[in-house]
N, C-alpha and C positions, 0 to 999 in steps of 0.2 A: 443465428444462434436459437431461436427457438425451435427449428427443427433437430438440432443437437441437442438441446435439452429435453426433446420427446422422445429421445429414444430410451429404452427399456433400462439400461445400466444407469440411467440417472432419476429414476422413479423414486427414489429416496428423498430426492431434494424436495423441501416446501416449496409451494407453489410462489408464496413472497419473497423467498431467497432466489428462485429463477427468474422473477420479476426485475429484483435488483440486479441480477447478473445482465440479463436484456439491456436495462437501462445503462448500467455501466458501461457496457460492450457499446453501445451506441455512442455514449458521450466520450469514449476512447476513440472509437474509429474518427468522430467529427476533428479531433485534436491530431488524427494522423498516426493513431498507436492501434495496435491489433494483437491477438494471441496466436497468431499463426495458424488458425483453422485447427487447433488441437488442445482438447482437454485433456493433459495428461495425468500420470500417475502423481501423487500427492506426496507419495513418499512419508516422511515422519509428519509431515504438516497437515495431511488428511486424506481421505481417499482419492480425490482429484485436486487438479489445481489449473487454473489458467495465467499463463504467463506474459504480460503486456510489453511491447517494445515498438520503437518507432517503425515504421514501414519504410520500405526501400531504401534502408541502411545497412551496410556489410557488417558493423559492428551492432550487436543486439544487444544495448544497454537496458536493462530491465527498470521498469519505473513502478510497475504495479503486479501485484500476484491477486487472485482470488483462491482462498485454499476452500474447498468443498469437503467440508466434515460430516460426519454421520448425522448429527443433529443441528447443524449451522453451519454457515460461511464465514469467512474472515477475509477482510479487505486489507492486503499489505502493501503500504506504500514505501519506496526507496527513495529516501530525503537526504540530502546532503548540506551541508552548510547553512546549518539551522539558525545560528547567529545572524547570518545575513538577512533573514526573515520573520526575525524576532517581534517586529512590531505587528506583522500581518497574523502571526500565532497567538499574541497576545491579545489582541483584538478580536479572535476568532469565537465562534459559537463553543460552549463547553465540549459537545460532541468531537470537535475539530481537535482542539487544546489538549483534551484528555490522555492519549497516547505520548504526547510530548512531557507531561508532568506527572504521570502516574508512575508507580514503582515497578511496574512490568516491565520487565528486560531491564533492570537496574544492574550499573556494573557492580560485580563483586572484586573486581581485580584479580581475577584469576589467572590472567596472561601478561603480567607486568614484564615489560621486555625490558631492555636496559634502559636507566633513567626513568623508568616507571611509565613508559608510552606503552601503548598497546594500539597496533594497528585496526584491532575490531570495537575499539571504544568510539563512541560518539559523544564528545562533551559540548554544551552549550548553557548559555545563561537565558532564562525568561523569568522575567519578573524580579530580577537581582537573585536568583534563585541558580545553582550551579547542578546541573542534571549531569549524569554520567550513563550512559545506556550501552548495552551489548550491541553491537550492528547484527549479530543473528537474528535477535526478537526484536525489532524497533518498530514501531510507527503500525502497529497492527489497530485495526477497526473492527471491533468484534459485533458480530449481528447487524451488518449494514442495512439499512432500509431504502428503498426506492426512493422516497420523499427528499433524502439527505445527498442523493447522487449529484446535484448541481454544485453542493459545497465540496465533496471530495475533489470534482473535476476542477473547481476554482482552486483548489488547494496545490492540485498538480499543477496547474498552469501558474500558480505563484512560483513553484521552483523550476519549471519545465516551459519558460516562457516561449512561444513561437517566434524563433528569430527572424523570421522573414517578414513578419511585419513590421512596420516601422511606423 
């Protein structure tokens, strides 16, 4: 990862953000995830992006992305079944629980299908409050820092436990 991030095209990335990317990548590799050795176009999410999925599987289910923007990075985690992990999130440090409870990505019911359901809506309850978020922009951790990497990794393992361990 260090050699890739040292390429001239990545000179705009702050050193602290490169440090985070390196540390997060190391943690993801330990869990059996990688970004496919490709830092691709970020499209509308940023200048570049890393997409993490489980190694050695045909189906490449995305579990995390890092959006590399002009002046910052964003860690986005792809999490489902939030209610199942309610206790973990409610007890987590504020920087972990914040994306679950803030108003960013609040569902505005723009795509109410029949019976008011929307396949893009994530609904869950935390601390007795119902949250509805638009799946397209959920669970973003803005300006992640290296020191918090272990907590991001713990959050991922909460949602994606190693099924091989017993």
